[in-house]
N, C-alpha and C positions, 0 to 999 in steps of 0.2 A: 559890245565888249569894251571893257574899261581901258585895255592896253592893246595897241597894235603891235608893239615890239617891246622887248625887255632885254637888258644886257644880262647874260648868264655868267654868274660868279663862280666859274669852275674852269679847270684846265683838263678835266677828265673827258676824253673823246667819247667814251661809252655813255656817259651821262648826257653829254650834249646831243648825241644822236637819238637816244631814247626820249629825252624831254622835248626835242624839236618835233618828234612824231606825236607825242602825247598831248602837247599843248597847242597844236594847230587849232585855230588859225593865227595864233600869236607868233610873230617872228622873233626868234632868239638870236641876238647879236653877240658875236664873240668879242671879248674886250680887246682893246689895242695892246694891252699888256696884262700879264697875270700878276695880281698882287700877292705878296707873301704875307698871309694872314695866319697867325698862330692860334689854332683851335685849342680850346680848353678842355679839361676833363669834366665838362659840365653836361648839358643836355643837347640833343639834336637841335631843339628849337633855339637855344642860345647860340650854338655854332652857326646855324643858318642865318640868324639875325645879324651876327657879327660880320659874316661874309657879305650879305646883301647890303647892309648899311655902309660897309667900307667901299664897295664898288660904286654905290650911288654917290657917296661923298667925293670919290675920286673922279668919276666920269660924268656926273650930273644927269644920268639916264636911269629911269626906274630899273631896279636890278632884281633878278631872280636868283636865289641861292637854294641849294639842296644839301641836307645832311642826312645820312642814313647809316645803318649798321646792322650787323647780324647779332642777335642775342640768343645764346645757347643756354638752355635750362640747366644742364649738368655742370656748367661752368659759372653758375650764379649770374647769368646775363651777359657775361663777357663773350666776345670782345666789345660789343656795344659801340659807344662813341669812339673807341680806339680801333675799330675794324680795319681801317686803312693802314695802320701802323702796328698791328698786333704782334708781328714778329720781333719788333724792337723792344717790347715791354719785358720787364722783369717777371711779370706774372707768367708762371709756367715755364720760365727759362727763355732767354733770348735765342733767336736763331742766328746762324753764322751769316746769313744773307738777309736782305730785306725785299719787300715787294710782294706782289700777289701770290706767287708760287710759295714763297716762304710763309706767308700768312696761312695759306691752306695747309701746308705741311705741319705747321705748329698746331693748328686746330685739330687736325686728324690725329696727331700724336697725343694731344691731351684728351681726346675722345676714346682712345683705345680702352676696351673693356667696359665702357659705359653702356648700361642698358637703356637709360633714358636719352634718346637722341633728338628730342623735340627742340625746336628752335623757331625763331621768327625773324623776318626782315622788317625793319621799321624805317620809314622815310618821312622827313618833314620838308615841305616846300614852302618858301617864304618870299614874298615880294616886298621890297622896300622902296618908298619914294618920299617926297617931301611931306606927305600926309601920315607917314608911319609905316607899319607893317601889316600884311595880310598873310595868313598861313593856313596850311592844311596838312593833315597827317594820313599816312596809309600804312597798314600792317598786312603782311603775308605770312601765314603760319605753315610750318612744315617740319622736316627733320633733316638731320645731317647724315649723309651717306658714308659708307666706309672707304670708298675710293672716289676720286674725281671721275665724272662722266660728262661728255659733251664738249663741244668746241665753240659754242655760241656764247653771247653775253660777256660778262666780265666779272672781276672780283670773285666772290664766293659762289657764284652761280653753278660751277661744276660739282659742288658738294651739297647743294641745297635742293631737296625734293619737296615741292609744295604739297600740301594736303590734297588727297584725291588724285594725285599724279603718280605714275610709275617712272616718269622721267625727271631729271634734274632741270633746273632753270636753264642750264647750258645746252640742254637737248631740245628745248622748245624753240619754235620759230619766234621771231620778234613780235609778231601779232599775238601769238598764244601767251607769251610772257607778259606783254603789256596789258592783256586782259585781266590778269590775276596778280600781277606784281605789286609790291608795296609802293613803288614809284607810280605805277599806273593808277592805283587807287587814290593816292595823294593828288595826282594831276587832275583826275576827274572831279574830285572834291573842290580843288582850287578853281577850276573852270566854273563849277556851280556857283561858288561864292562870287566870282567876277560877273557872272550873268545875272545874279539876283540883285 
């Protein structure tokens, strides 16, 4: 394996837990401090690159960054790269609060009366070091439920039902979710690249 350890360029506890399990035997190190990096309205790949490069340049340790989002067909692919701050956008009207619950509330409000509830989760994982970047992508297709269900996972998991499942991501065990999730697929592809 090319790396024994990587610094993870995130403060999201959910992502740290999932990626630590998915990328074993690589040890993920938490940064001594979280950098304030302004993500752009560009692509998942560009955002992941920006984060990983910034952490590598600051701490001089190969860095792993992740950028992911939920893309809803009936909303033209939104929230996409804006998934974590969807409630703050003018698109569809701002919510009075911010955060995960507000993001879900806004999405469900915008989906009221929509027949097409198809959606997908997309994830890009990128490692950056002195030799540049190495990345992989994963996609998980499914649909948006009408109400949140389940208490596991994080983000939009309670309202996303993967194809072939009757349960939402938030109703799956960690092992079940990791086997089919966008993050799980991206992690397995990244490990293949590192092993090849």
